[in-house]
N, C-alpha and C positions, 0 to 999 in steps of 0.2 A: 790630239786630233787629227785625222788623216784627211790629206788631199787625194780631190777623185775627178777624172776625168768622166767626163759624160757626156754620150752622144743621143740627145732624145730625137723622137720622128716628131715632123715641123707638127702637126697636129696636135700630142701631147703638147711642148714647146705653149704656143701660142693659148691652146684651152689653161696652161699652171699661169703664162705673166696676166690674162686674164682673170682669171680668181686673185692672184699675185694682188694687184691692184684694187681690188673690191675690199681683199681682205686685208691690207693695208702691212702687211708680214712682209719677209723679208724670203730670198731664194734659196736661198741656205735653210734657216729655220723650218721651211714649208715641204723641202726633200726631208729631211732628218726627219721632223713627225710624220709624214709622211711611210719612211722607210719604218721605225718607228712599229707603229700600226702593221704592217705588212709583214714584219717577222711575227706580230703576233701573231697577226690570224695564221700565217702559215705553221706557225707553232702549236697550234692547237688544231690545225687538218693534221701534222701529224702526229699529235697525243691519239685524236678520236681514230685514226688509221692503224694505229699499233693499236687499241683498248680493243679493235673491231678482229685485227688480227692474233691476238690474247685467249679474247672471248672465243674466238672459235675454236680454241687449241684445245681449252678447256669443257667444252658444250657437250662432249659427252660425256662427260666424267660425272657433270652438274645432273643430266639427265637419271643418271646413275646412283647418285646421290639420294636424289629428288626419289624413285622409285625404293628406296630404300626407307625413307623416313614414309614415304605413305603406307609403304609392306607392315612397319609398327605400328602407325596408326592405327590400321586397319584390325592390327593381332591387337591391339588394346581395345581397342571397338566391343572385340568378339569376347573379352573375357567380362 
């Protein structure tokens, strides 16, 4: 486990202390859970951004393939 020195804004600290009192949990556990949650959120955002980027890269190719399939379907219907 790593030690960490952390500076919090006064409002965030006060709000956190208030919540900790109501949850009856210690500050260390609360901050670890908060960071774990935030890390998961950021990973999802990064993944969504990467997927959007890759989707944009293949969009033209996808449309081209779709048009080819439509042309094949049209040719089959004509027979």
